[in-house]
C-alpha positions in Angstrom: 113.1 98.4 86.6 111.3 95.6 88.4 108.2 93.8 87.0 105.0 94.5 88.8 104.9 90.9 90.2 108.5 90.9 91.5 108.9 91.5 95.2 112.0 92.9 96.9 113.1 91.2 100.0 111.8 92.5 103.3 113.2 96.0 104.0 113.6 95.1 107.7 115.1 91.6 107.8 115.8 90.6 104.2 113.3 87.8 104.4 111.0 86.3 101.7 107.6 88.0 101.2 104.4 86.4 100.1 101.1 87.8 98.9 98.1 87.2 101.1 94.5 87.7 100.0 91.4 88.4 102.1 87.7 87.7 101.6 86.6 90.8 103.5 86.0 88.9 106.8 89.5 89.7 108.1 90.8 86.2 107.3 93.9 86.2 105.1 95.0 83.3 102.9 98.1 82.6 100.8 97.4 83.8 97.3 96.8 81.0 94.8 96.0 83.3 91.9 92.2 82.9 91.9 89.4 85.4 92.6 87.4 82.8 94.5 88.7 80.7 97.4 86.6 78.3 99.6 83.5 79.8 97.9 84.4 83.3 98.8 85.4 86.2 96.6 88.8 87.7 97.4 88.4 91.4 97.8 91.9 92.7 98.8 95.5 91.7 99.4 98.6 92.5 101.3 102.2 91.4 101.3 103.8 89.9 104.4 107.4 88.9 105.3 107.5 85.2 106.3 110.4 85.8 108.7 109.6 88.9 110.7 105.9 89.3 109.7 106.2 92.9 108.6 103.4 93.7 106.2 101.7 96.3 104.1 98.2 97.6 104.6 95.5 95.9 102.6 95.1 97.1 99.0 92.3 96.5 96.6 94.7 95.9 93.7 97.8 93.8 93.2 99.5 96.7 91.6 98.9 98.9 94.7 100.2 96.3 97.1 103.3 95.5 95.0 104.1 99.2 94.6 103.8 99.7 98.4 106.0 96.7 99.3 108.7 97.5 96.7 108.9 101.2 97.7 112.0 102.2 99.5 113.1 105.5 101.0 115.7 106.0 98.4 113.5 105.3 95.3 113.4 108.9 94.2 117.2 109.1 94.5 117.8 106.0 92.4 115.4 107.2 89.7 117.2 110.6 89.5 120.7 108.9 89.1 
């Protein structure tokens, strides 16, 4: 089982993914692990592939965004095995 903060490679191209955070204005920044950035409170996050730019929707929690990114169509099959 993966840790919550571990990200699988991109399901489309195998590229590296990074967490992006947003201050609610629609501007996303690379996550540096703080709640405040440039004097603004970060309100939600998403994960984006650096190679093909595939991304999740924006989530309010890191747990939600990691679960969404790491989910694959065969997750239920693997857990049953």
